[in-house]
C-alpha positions in Angstrom: -20.1 -62.8 -0.8 -22.9 -63.3 1.5 -25.8 -65.7 1.9 -28.9 -64.4 3.6 -32.0 -66.4 4.4 -35.2 -64.7 5.1 -38.8 -64.9 4.1 -37.9 -64.2 0.5 -34.9 -66.6 0.5 -32.7 -63.9 -0.9 -29.3 -65.0 -2.0 -26.3 -62.9 -3.1 -24.0 -65.9 -3.6 -22.2 -65.7 -6.9 -22.7 -61.9 -7.3 -19.8 -59.5 -7.6 -18.9 -58.1 -4.2 -19.7 -54.5 -5.3 -23.2 -55.7 -6.4 -23.8 -57.6 -3.2 -22.8 -54.6 -1.1 -25.1 -52.3 -3.1 -28.0 -54.7 -2.9 -27.6 -55.1 0.9 -27.3 -51.4 1.4 -30.4 -50.8 -0.7 -32.4 -53.3 1.3 -31.5 -51.5 4.5 -33.5 -48.5 3.4 -37.1 -48.0 4.2 -39.6 -49.4 1.6 -40.5 -45.9 0.4 -36.9 -45.0 0.0 -36.3 -48.3 -1.9 -39.3 -47.5 -4.2 -38.1 -44.0 -5.0 -34.5 -45.1 -5.5 -35.5 -47.9 -7.8 -37.6 -45.5 -9.8 -34.6 -43.1 -10.1 -32.3 -45.9 -11.2 -34.8 -47.1 -13.7 -35.2 -43.6 -15.1 -31.5 -43.5 -15.8 -31.0 -47.2 -16.8 -34.4 -47.9 -18.4 -33.2 -47.5 -21.9 -30.5 -50.2 -21.2 -32.9 -52.5 -19.3 -35.9 -52.5 -21.5 -34.3 -54.1 -24.6 -32.9 -56.8 -22.5 -36.1 -57.8 -20.7 -39.1 -58.1 -23.2 -37.6 -60.3 -25.9 -36.4 -62.9 -23.4 -39.2 -62.4 -20.9 -42.7 -63.8 -21.4 -44.1 -60.3 -21.0 -47.6 -61.6 -21.7 -47.5 -63.4 -18.3 -47.4 -60.0 -16.6 -50.2 -58.3 -18.4 -53.0 -59.5 -16.1 -51.2 -58.4 -13.0 -50.1 -55.1 -14.5 -53.6 -54.3 -15.6 -55.0 -55.3 -12.2 -52.6 -52.8 -10.6 -53.4 -50.2 -13.2 -57.2 -50.5 -12.3 -56.9 -49.9 -8.6 -56.6 -46.5 -6.8 -53.2 -44.8 -6.4 -53.4 -45.5 -2.7 -53.9 -49.2 -3.4 -51.2 -49.1 -6.0 -48.7 -47.7 -3.6 -49.7 -50.4 -1.0 -49.1 -53.1 -3.6 -45.6 -51.7 -4.5 -44.7 -51.5 -0.8 -46.0 -55.1 -0.3 -43.8 -56.3 -3.2 -40.7 -54.7 -1.7 -41.5 -55.7 1.9 -42.2 -59.3 1.0 -45.7 -59.2 2.3 -47.7 -62.4 1.6 -50.6 -61.3 -0.6 -52.2 -62.8 -3.7 -50.5 -60.1 -5.8 -47.0 -60.7 -4.3 -47.4 -64.5 -4.7 -48.4 -64.1 -8.4 -45.4 -61.8 -8.9 -43.2 -64.4 -7.1 -44.1 -67.0 -9.7 -42.6 -64.9 -12.6 -39.1 -65.9 -13.9 -36.4 -63.2 -13.3 -36.5 -61.7 -16.8 -40.3 -61.4 -16.6 -40.0 -59.6 -13.3 -37.6 -57.1 -14.9 -40.0 -56.6 -17.8 -42.9 -56.2 -15.3 -41.0 -53.3 -13.6 -40.0 -51.8 -16.9 -43.7 -51.6 -17.9 -44.8 -50.4 -14.5 -42.2 -47.6 -14.6 -43.3 -46.5 -18.1 -46.8 -46.2 -16.7 -45.5 -44.2 -13.7 -43.8 -41.7 -16.0 -46.9 -41.4 -18.2 -49.1 -41.0 -15.1 -51.1 -44.2 -15.7 -50.1 -45.4 -12.3 -48.8 -43.7 -9.2 -45.3 -42.2 -9.7 -43.4 -43.2 -6.5 -40.6 -40.7 -7.0 -42.8 -37.6 -7.2 -42.1 -35.4 -4.3 -39.2 -37.4 -3.0 -35.9 -35.7 -2.4 -32.6 -37.5 -2.3 -31.9 -38.3 1.4 -28.2 -38.6 2.1 -28.6 -42.4 2.4 -30.4 -42.7 -0.9 -27.9 -40.3 -2.6 -25.0 -42.4 -1.3 -26.5 -45.7 -2.7 -27.4 -44.0 -6.0 -23.8 -42.8 -6.4 -22.6 -46.4 -5.6 -24.9 -47.7 -8.3 -23.8 -45.0 -10.8 -20.2 -45.9 -10.1 -20.7 -49.5 -11.2 -20.1 -50.5 -14.8 -23.2 -51.0 -16.9 -23.2 -54.8 -16.5 -23.0 -54.5 -12.7 -25.8 -51.9 -12.7 -28.1 -54.3 -14.6 -27.2 -57.1 -12.2 -28.1 -54.9 -9.3 -31.5 -54.0 -10.7 -32.2 -57.6 -11.7 -31.2 -58.8 -8.2 -33.5 -56.3 -6.6 -36.6 -57.2 -8.7 -35.9 -60.9 -8.4 -35.9 -60.7 -4.6 -39.3 -58.9 -4.6 -42.6 -60.6 -4.0 -43.2 -64.0 -2.4 -42.3 -67.4 -3.8 -45.6 -69.2 -3.3 -43.8 -72.6 -3.3 -41.5 -71.5 -0.5 -44.2 -69.7 1.4 
């Protein structure tokens, strides 16, 4: 297990070793590769993640931010998504940072549904699997379902900026 401290106060303490390794490897990718890989993972796990998130999450908390993102241009949407992953300190990343973990998961589930329907920019369109991304995808796919869900949860929880810590 590892403990890392950075701007986002990311912690992998208490996570299974395989999950910690996948999360660390994922975070070593470029932000654009992270977005594309997260989209691919969600595409394959979405049906498992969606039922978990909305009931427990206060999805209504995300609606204002989601609709704000939906209203801006695709270029601005991509910038917002990159900011979330990179930990940039912006009003949107701070608002996202206030969401509880299950609400963050529900936020991304809705966002990816809109990506697939074309309502927001689809970050995986035109991306090919680089060897690094393919390797991480295979690692995630080799995990059991519970560990896959833990990976996705950890990734979305670490995004954004905690306004209290900032």
